[in-house]
N, C-alpha and C positions, 0 to 999 in steps of 0.2 A: 129553345128555352134555356135561360141562363141557369147556371149551377150555383149561383151565389145567393145567399140568404138576404132578405130585405132588412133583417134585424141588424142594427149597428150598436156596438158597445159604446157606452158613454166614456169608459176608460179602456182604450184599446189594449193596454198592457195587461188587462185582466183576463185576456183570452186564454193564456196558459193555465191560470188558476182555475178558470171555469172548466177547461178540459180535464184537469186533474180531478176536480170535484165530480165531474160526470163519471169518470172511471171508478172513483171511490164509491159513489152511490150505487152504480151498477153492480160492483162486486158485493156490496152489502146486501143487495137484493137477490144475489145469485144469478145475475144476468151477464152472460159473456158478451163483451163488446169486441168487435174486430179492431185491431190496431191500425189497419190501413184506412180507416175512416168510412168504410162501407157499412151502412146500417140497414140495408134492404132486407136482411134476414130477421130483423126484430119485428115482433108483433106490435100492433097499435097499443095494446095493453102494456107491454113491456116498456115501450118508449114513453108512454104516459106516466107509468110508475116512476121512471127515472126523472122525467121532467118535474113531476109533482114533488118528489123528494128533494130535488135540487131547490125548487121554489120554497118549500118549507124551511130548508136549512138556511137559505139566504135571508128569509124573513126573520128567522131566529137570530142570525148574526146581526142584522140591522137593529132589531129590538134591543139586543144586548149593548150594541154600540150607542144607541140613543139613551139607554139607561146609564151609561158610563161604566159598563163592565167590559172586561176583555174575556 
């Protein structure tokens, strides 16, 4: 089985920013993420909380951008 995700970024240069956002959100939620990239110790609930928070934040950023605010 391949270890690569089927998700592809529209802007590949955004990868570092998304990783930074992931760690920021996890820290805000009080969830410790391993720096080596292994997330097998996360519960489904923790992973979902991180993903949901990232999605909410990205939608908020997009809405502000569309409204002409920074």
